[in-house]
C-alpha positions as CSV (number, residue, x, y, z in Angstrom):
1,X,106.7,128.5,134.5
2,X,108.0,128.0,138.0
3,X,109.6,124.7,138.9
4,X,106.9,123.7,141.4
5,X,104.2,124.2,138.8
6,X,106.1,122.0,136.3
7,X,106.3,119.2,138.8
8,X,102.6,119.4,139.8
9,X,100.5,116.6,138.5
10,X,96.9,117.5,137.8
11,X,94.3,115.8,140.0
12,X,92.4,113.1,138.1
13,X,88.6,113.2,138.0
14,X,88.4,110.0,140.1
15,X,90.7,111.5,142.7
16,X,88.7,114.8,142.8
17,X,85.5,112.9,143.1
18,X,86.9,110.7,145.9
19,X,88.1,113.8,147.7
20,X,84.6,115.5,147.4
21,X,82.9,112.3,148.6
22,X,85.2,112.2,151.7
23,X,84.5,115.9,152.4
24,X,80.7,115.4,152.1
25,X,80.8,112.3,154.3
26,X,82.9,114.1,157.0
27,X,80.5,117.1,156.9
28,X,77.5,114.8,157.0
29,X,79.0,112.9,160.0
30,X,79.5,116.2,161.9
31,X,75.9,117.3,161.1
32,X,74.5,113.9,162.1
33,X,76.4,113.9,165.4
34,X,75.6,117.5,166.4
35,X,72.5,117.8,168.5
36,X,69.8,120.1,167.2
37,X,71.3,120.1,163.7
38,X,68.4,118.2,162.1
39,X,67.4,119.5,158.7
40,X,64.3,121.8,158.6
41,X,60.9,119.9,158.2
42,X,60.2,121.8,154.9
43,X,63.6,120.6,153.5
44,X,62.8,117.0,154.4
45,X,59.4,117.3,152.8
46,X,61.0,118.7,149.7
47,X,63.3,115.7,149.6
48,X,60.4,113.3,150.1
49,X,58.6,115.1,147.2
50,X,61.7,114.5,145.0
51,X,62.0,110.8,145.8
52,X,58.3,110.2,145.5
53,X,58.2,112.0,142.1
54,X,61.0,109.8,140.8
55,X,59.1,106.7,141.8
56,X,55.9,108.1,140.2
57,X,57.9,109.0,137.0
58,X,59.2,105.4,136.8
59,X,55.7,104.1,137.3
60,X,54.3,106.4,134.7
61,X,57.0,105.3,132.2
62,X,56.1,101.7,132.8
63,X,52.4,102.4,132.6
64,X,52.9,104.2,129.3
65,X,54.9,101.2,127.9
66,X,52.3,98.7,129.2
67,X,49.4,100.6,127.7
68,X,51.2,100.8,124.3
69,X,52.0,97.1,124.4
70,X,48.5,96.2,125.4
71,X,47.1,98.1,122.4
72,X,49.8,96.8,119.9
73,X,50.4,93.2,121.2
74,X,47.4,92.3,123.2
75,X,47.8,88.6,122.6
76,X,51.4,88.6,124.0
77,X,50.4,90.8,127.0
78,X,47.4,88.7,128.0
79,X,49.0,85.3,127.4
80,X,48.7,83.0,130.4
81,X,52.4,82.1,130.3
82,X,55.2,84.5,129.4
83,X,56.1,83.9,125.8
84,X,59.1,81.4,125.7
85,X,60.9,83.2,122.9
86,X,61.2,86.4,125.0
87,X,61.8,84.5,128.3
88,X,64.9,82.9,126.7
89,X,66.2,86.4,125.6
90,X,65.9,87.7,129.1
91,X,67.5,84.7,130.6
92,X,70.4,84.9,128.1
93,X,71.0,88.4,129.3
94,X,71.0,87.3,133.0
95,X,67.6,88.8,133.8
96,X,65.3,86.9,136.1
97,X,61.7,87.2,135.1
98,X,59.2,87.6,137.9
99,X,55.8,87.3,136.1
100,X,53.8,86.9,139.3
101,X,51.0,89.4,140.1
102,X,52.8,90.2,143.4
103,X,55.8,91.6,141.5
104,X,53.7,94.4,140.0
105,X,51.8,96.0,142.8
106,X,50.8,99.6,142.5
107,X,52.1,100.6,146.0
108,X,53.6,103.7,144.5
109,X,50.0,105.1,144.4
110,X,49.5,104.5,148.1
111,X,49.7,107.6,150.4
112,X,51.9,105.4,152.8
113,X,54.5,104.9,150.1
114,X,55.5,108.5,150.2
115,X,56.2,108.2,153.9
116,X,58.5,105.3,153.3
117,X,61.1,107.7,152.0
118,X,61.3,109.7,155.2
119,X,64.7,108.3,156.4
120,X,66.3,108.7,153.0
121,X,64.8,112.2,152.7
122,X,66.4,113.3,156.0
123,X,69.8,112.1,154.7
124,X,69.2,113.8,151.4
125,X,68.2,117.1,153.1
126,X,71.4,116.9,155.3
127,X,73.4,116.7,152.1
128,X,71.6,119.6,150.5
129,X,72.3,121.7,153.5
130,X,76.0,120.8,153.4
131,X,76.3,121.6,149.8
132,X,74.8,125.1,150.5
133,X,77.5,125.8,153.0
């Protein structure tokens, strides 16, 4: 083993991740600042699809749990007030309960909801392009 190899300290995972993040941020900044370097529309749409699908997945998961609870514990689900026993458990874990009807809108089902991801999708598409380079 050569002397310089013996003295070389392997890069930690955290250092490697930080270096990669810096590299991606620098590349994204150059892509963002370069005129005419917007990601293709189809790539942006693909990113919107990914983001919207994740929201729909989370909604579907919650809907599945809600339906199972409604069938198995109807009296708890339909109670006017959130059962105190369970409220205390949530509060003890630092979870604020929002039991209001406004907290549980189905906006994820709205066609406009998909469009709300556009700016995030553009950034995501830029990163995809950078990762392909």
